[in-house]
C-alpha positions, -999 to 999 in steps of 0.1 A, spaced: -174 -899 -292 -205 -892 -311 -224 -880 -280 -196 -855 -272 -195 -842 -308 -233 -837 -308 -231 -819 -275 -204 -796 -288 -225 -788 -319 -255 -780 -297 -234 -757 -275 -220 -740 -306 -255 -735 -319 -265 -718 -287 -236 -693 -289 -240 -660 -307 -203 -654 -309 -176 -680 -304 -140 -669 -302 -113 -696 -303 -76 -691 -300 -75 -655 -312 -39 -642 -313 -25 -608 -324 11 -597 -320 27 -563 -327 65 -555 -327 76 -560 -291 43 -571 -276 17 -599 -279 -16 -580 -276 -38 -612 -275 -25 -646 -268 -47 -676 -276 -79 -660 -263 -111 -680 -263 -146 -673 -249 -183 -673 -260 -212 -649 -258 -248 -662 -258 -279 -645 -272 -294 -621 -247 -262 -621 -225 -244 -590 -212 -208 -601 -212 -181 -580 -195 -145 -579 -209 -122 -569 -181 -85 -562 -178 -58 -537 -169 -48 -511 -194 -27 -529 -221 -43 -563 -212 -56 -566 -248 -93 -556 -246 -91 -530 -273 -73 -552 -297 -98 -580 -291 -129 -559 -299 -112 -544 -329 -108 -579 -343 -144 -586 -337 -154 -554 -353 -131 -558 -384 -106 -531 -376 -78 -555 -370 -70 -589 -386 -60 -617 -362 -27 -636 -367 -43 -668 -356 -76 -682 -343 -111 -683 -355 -145 -666 -348 -180 -680 -353 -210 -656 -354 -246 -670 -355 -232 -704 -363 -212 -693 -394 -175 -685 -398 -168 -649 -390 -138 -629 -402 -149 -593 -411 -123 -576 -433 -136 -542 -423 -162 -526 -400 -188 -524 -428 -187 -562 -430 -191 -566 -393 -221 -542 -392 -237 -561 -421 -234 -593 -401 -251 -578 -371 -222 -564 -350 -223 -527 -339 -199 -508 -316 -201 -477 -295 -166 -463 -290 -152 -447 -259 -144 -415 -279 -174 -402 -299 -170 -397 -336 -195 -368 -341 -194 -335 -360 -205 -307 -337 -217 -284 -365 -241 -310 -379 -275 -321 -366 -282 -354 -349 -299 -368 -380 -270 -356 -403 -244 -373 -380 -264 -405 -380 -268 -404 -418 -230 -402 -422 -226 -435 -405 -252 -453 -427 -244 -472 -459 -276 -461 -477 -293 -435 -456 -330 -428 -463 -344 -393 -469 -337 -370 -440 -374 -367 -431 -378 -405 -429 -346 -408 -410 -357 -382 -385 -389 -401 -379 -370 -433 -374 -347 -417 -349 -376 -404 -329 -392 -438 -330 -362 -458 -319 -351 -432 -293 -385 -433 -277 -387 -471 -278 -354 -475 -259 -359 -446 -235 -331 -424 -250 -350 -393 -262 -333 -373 -289 -343 -344 -312 -330 -353 -347 -329 -317 -357 -307 -305 -327 -271 -295 -334 -247 -320 -318 -225 -292 -305 -254 -282 -282 -258 -316 -267 -245 -328 -233 -220 -357 -232 -248 -381 -223 -269 -369 -252 -240 -374 -276 -236 -409 -264 -273 -415 -272 -266 -404 -308 -239 -431 -310 -262 -457 -295 -292 -448 -317 -269 -449 -347 -260 -485 -338 -296 -496 -330 -308 -484 -364 -286 -512 -378 -306 -537 -358 -275 -554 -343 -274 -588 -327 -242 -579 -308 -235 -544 -294 -200 -537 -282 -197 -508 -257 -164 -494 -247 -164 -475 -214 -200 -463 -220 -206 -446 -186 -173 -426 -184 -190 -393 -193 -224 -399 -177 -241 -386 -146 -256 -412 -121 -290 -405 -135 -278 -410 -171 -262 -443 -161 -295 -455 -147 -312 -446 -180 -285 -464 -200 -289 -495 -179 -326 -496 -185 -319 -494 -222 -294 -523 -220 -319 -544 -200 -345 -538 -228 -320 -549 -254 -312 -580 -234 -349 -588 -231 -351 -587 -269 -324 -614 -272 -296 -590 -282 -262 -595 -267 -238 -569 -253 -200 -570 -249 -194 -545 -222 -160 -530 -214 -157 -509 -182 -133 -502 -154 -163 -495 -131 -165 -529 -114 -197 -522 -94 -214 -515 -127 -202 -548 -140 -216 -565 -109 -250 -548 -113 -254 -554 -151 -234 -583 -165 -241 -620 -166 -206 -632 -173 -171 -616 -172 -140 -627 -192 -108 -613 -176 -76 -607 -195 -42 -601 -182 -12 -594 -204 -31 -606 -234 -42 -639 -220 -75 -650 -206 -70 -657 -170 -105 -661 -156 -142 -663 -164 -167 -655 -136 -202 -645 -127 -197 -609 -116 -227 -611 -92 -209 -638 -73 -177 -618 -69 -168 -586 -51 -154 -557 -71 -121 -560 -52 -119 -597 -61 -124 -590 -98 -98 -562 -97 -73 -586 -81 -80 -612 -109 -72 -584 -134 -39 -575 -118 -28 -608 -104 -20 -594 -69 -36 -578 -39 -51 -544 -47 -38 -514 -29 -64 -491 -13 -54 -454 -13 -47 -441 22 -55 -405 31 -34 -389 57 -49 -363 81 -46 -328 67 -34 -297 86 -47 -264 73 -19 -243 57 -17 -210 38 -35 -204 5 -14 -212 -25 -39 -207 -54 -68 -181 -57 -93 -172 -83 -114 -142 -76 -147 -133 -94 -136 -145 -128 -158 -140 -159 -146 -155 -192 -167 -155 -224 -168 -188 -243 -139 -190 -268 -156 -214 -292 -191 -218 -307 -200 -247 -285 -178 -237 -255 -190 -226 -220 -186 -192 -205 -172 -190 -169 -193 -168 -146 -180 -153 -114 -157 -182 -106 -141 -179 -72 -120 -205 -53 -90 -209 -31 -67 -239 -25 -45 -243 5 -11 -261 5 -17 -298 13 -53 -296 2 -72 -314 -26 -101 -294 -39 -124 -317 -59 -146 -302 -86 -175 -323 -101 -200 -317 -128 -214 -331 -160 -191 -328 -190 -194 -295 -209 -202 -273 -179 -168 -254 -180 -143 -280 -169 -120 -275 -199 -123 -237 -196 -114 -237 -159 -84 -260 -164 -71 -237 -192 -74 -206 -170 -55 -222 -141 -29 -236 -165 -23 -203 -182 -35 -214 -216 -61 -186 -214 -49 -152 -200 -72 -131 -179 -75 -97 -163 -50 -86 -136 -59 -98 -101 -81 -127 -111 -56 -155 -106 -29 -155 -79 -2 -180 -70 11 -177 -35 -2 -142 -34 14 -131 -68 -8 -121 -97 -2 -146 -126 -34 -141 -146 -14 -124 -174 14 -150 -175 14 -181 -198 20 -218 -191 58 -218 -193 61 -190 -167 36 -208 -144 54 -241 -147 87 -224 -137 69 -211 -106 55 -246 -98 20 -246 -112 16 -277 -134 -14 -291 -152 -27 -322 -170 -57 -315 -193 -85 -340 -201 -77 -346 -238 -47 -370 -238 -37 -370 -275 -32 -336 -290 -34 -316 -258 -17 -334 -230 6 -353 -254 19 -348 -289 7 -380 -307 37 -386 -330 64 -376 -305 81 -401 -283 75 -404 -246 110 -389 -241 100 -359 -263 67 -355 -245 84 -356 -212 108 -329 -224 79 -306 -235 65 -306 -200 95 -309 -177 122 -290 -195 125 -262 -169 118 -280 -136 139 -311 -145 168 -291 -161 165 -310 -194 179 -282 -215 204 -254 -211 211 -224 -233 190 -239 -261 207 -273 -260 186 -304 -251 201 -329 -227 188 -360 -243 204 -384 -218 186 -367 -189 154 -365 -210 154 -402 -216 161 -409 -180 132 -387 -169 108 -405 -192 121 -439 -179 115 -426 -143 79 -418 -151 74 -452 -169 88 -472 -140 71 -452 -112 36 -453 -128 39 -488 -145 34 -475 -180 32 -505 -203 54 -496 -233 83 -512 -251 105 -481 -243 107 -444 -238 113 -441 -276 77 -452 -283 53 -427 -298 26 -414 -276 -2 -425 -300 11 -461 -298 1 -464 -261 -33 -476 -250 -54 -448 -236 -49 -458 -200 -12 -462 -203 -9 -428 -219 -30 -414 -191 -6 -429 -165 24 -413 -183 7 -378 -186 -3 -377 -149 29 -393 -137 50 -368 -157 35 -339 -138 34 -355 -103 71 -365 -105 80 -329 -110 67 -322 -74 46 -291 -82 34 -265 -57 1 -265 -74 -14 -292 -97 -46 -290 -117 -57 -323 -133 -88 -329 -154 -102 -365 -153 -70 -380 -137 -82 -416 -140 -104 -416 -170 -101 -449 -189 -76 -465 -165 -81 -498 -147 -88 -502 -110 -52 -508 -100 -38 -478 -120 -66 -456 -107 -58 -465 -71 -21 -458 -78 -28 -424 -94 -51 -414 -65 -25 -425 -40 1 -404 -58 -22 -374 -57 -28 -379 -19 10 -383 -14 17 -351 -33 -8 -332 -12 7 -347 20 40 -331 8 24 -297 8 11 -293 -28 -23 -277 -35 -42 -298 -59 -74 -292 -80 -90 -324 -92 -117 -320 -118 -135 -352 -124 -169 -368 -134 -161 -398 -112 -179 -388 -79 -166 -418 -60 -131 -407 -69 -137 -371 -57 -152 -383 -24 -123 -407 -19 -95 -381 -22 -110 -346 -18 -108 -324 13 -134 -300 -1 -159 -304 -30 -175 -279 -54 -195 -284 -86 -196 -267 -120 -229 -261 -136 -232 -240 -168 -200 -222 -160 -208 -214 -124 -189 -229 -94 -207 -237 -62 -192 -227 -29 -168 -254 -19 -179 -275 11 -162 -302 32 -162 -335 13 -165 -357 44 -202 -366 50 -216 -353 17 -246 -373 6 -255 -383 -30 -285 -361 -28 -264 -331 -18 -239 -337 -46 -268 -340 -70 -282 -307 -59 -248 -290 -63 -243 -305 -98 -278 -293 -107 -268 -257 -98 -277 -253 -62 -251 -229 -49 -262 -229 -13 -268 -264 2 -285 -250 33 -309 -229 12 -315 -258 -12 -325 -281 17 
């Protein structure tokens, strides 16, 4: 008995963070159910699970944003129950969130100062930022405006802000979702350096090959419960995905495509930036055939949002610049285009693709009113609207108590499934989607990609704008890249190499000339 107790104490002393029996319930759902695991010093520990599996709630409890209903945490051998993030940071826990919390009109140093309890003089802080950023291979200019930074550089600001706190545990939520392959490599080098210093990292990602390359241990959640712990290097990505979903993973199947008539055309479009930190579109030309998926890649901030807005009709352009099935629609807004069969799903889920405080029924109505006959003569058919929302929920496995749930109450991945599913179910003639699987798990991503492939097989023309190059290569018939508001000439996706894609993303508009 004594020997066992001594061994337990020794094991506890070796753990940086010990979680035992953490439970958190909300009305209608148990987010975490008796979850236990440990993180050791110098360990990169993956936290895996489907959307709605409980990952976000769990890390929020560690970071002091949510109070557990039951269970305990021990950090560095002492009881740990942070009442707020400030207390977690003071104890040595830092977190880089999936969505950046930065002010574009402020400099790097000013943004970092806002996140500090007692910031030093700006000159001293700038020197410290330069020192830390150089030490960890994340170069940053403290005087540069955040609005002028790329997505990868903005993430560096968040990471440096955390490192200035000298954390023992760094929590990272989907850290590579907005990074190029080169930026991912730099980030991994930084994380390896942190591991070498004895710091621990709790790493959340849906990119399972990254998990296999980087992480020492993986804890897998399903429906709020821990279902497995594994060494990612000893498992395949598919095996880990199947642990997450509890069933065999479906692999998207692409049917042979037959060339058909052009359904969407953009011809020589120039569009000045609408915002101070926006991107101007320059001589954009493209065409999409019925039954075709045109994949558009590029680093965030190179005109993806602007191009989506032009196709969707949120930004009107000169006559003759945008045509749908041969008809000029450049001067027509989103409602007119939706009635004609051109639908869209923008990147920003809350506030753009969905109204946060409206229910899923109401959000479905906003998008599908005309095509699904959900209103007539100014009167809403609420029964049909609820049925439409339920249809989306069931078809795309949206984890929610009901269609009456507010959009903001869903996890990011589940809201993404609802937003994409809402458009696909309306069977558009043309669909433009920006980041269709951003933040969703492997099973949901496979389902969304298959739904896009099926829609194309039914004759729709689809434009998929994504930073996930594996995704684009899996589903696209042709590929183009956006760089500083310019679009490369589309080329067949089959057989494209990583080097060729990199050249296109870097602004090479003629692959043969670039070679």
